[in-house]
Structure formats: structure tokens, C-alpha cells
N, C-alpha and C positions, 0 to 999 in steps of 0.2 A: 455356541454348546447345542447339539441335538442331543434329540431329544432320548439316547440310544447312550451318547455321552452321561448324559442325567444319570441315567440309571444305573451306569458303568461305575461311575462315583461314589450313588448312596451305596453300592454294594461296597464296592472298599470302603466305602463308611463305615458302614455295618459291620463287616469284619474285622477293624482296626477300633474297633471305639465299643464294641459288643460280639465277642470274638465266638461267647457262645451259639446266641445267632443265625449262622450264617445259613443254617440250612433255609430261615424264607429270601436268601439272596434267590433261589430258582426263580419265587416269583416275584420280585423285585427288578429282575430279568428280562419279563414271561418264557424260559427256559424251562423247558421239563428234566435238564439233565442234571446231575448233582455236583458233576465233575465240570461245568459253571464257576458255579459257589466255589468249593477245593483252591479252586485258579485263583478267582478274587481273597480269601483267606490265604491260602501263600502269600502272594504279593503281600498281603496286609502284614505276613507275621514279621517281611524284610524292608519294607519300609519302616517297622518298630523297632530290629534288629539294625537298621540304620542307623536310626536318634537315639538309640542307648548310645552308638556305637562313636558316633556326632556328642553328645553329652559326655563322654570317656574323656574322648580325645581335648572338650573345649579347657574342665576343667584339669586334666594332664598339663594343659599350654598356660593353662592362669598359672598352677604351684610351681611351674617353671621359669615364668615371669621373678612371681615373688622370691625367688629362689636368685635369679641373676640380679634383681633389685639389692637385696645382701647384701653381696659381695660386693 
């Protein structure tokens, strides 16, 4: 993993774990543009949404399996 890959991972992690601190992302990436921070914030929101959908489907699958076993 290169240094820039590490910085991008840190920026995405920050956006996921502390979305109120996304203003720090340009400093982490050593960019002056806030657009880069916004990109990582949007990516983090997509990751969180996919996790919620996955959790929902896991619960649904478990519920359906328990219904099927009762029949």
C-alpha cells in the first residue's frame, strides 16, 4: 500500500466514522480542494448505506429460515 493509498483510506475512514469532521480530509490528502473531501464523504455514505441494506437482508433471511423451519 502506497502512501497516497493510505491517505485515501484514512480519508474514507474519517468520513465513515466522523462525518462531521470531513473538513479535515483535504489536509489528510494534502489537497486544497474541498471537492476531494466531498467525494470521500459520498463514498462513505454509500458504504454505510450498503451495510444497512446488507444487515436488513441478513435479518430477513434469518426470519424466513425460522418461518420455513416451523412449517
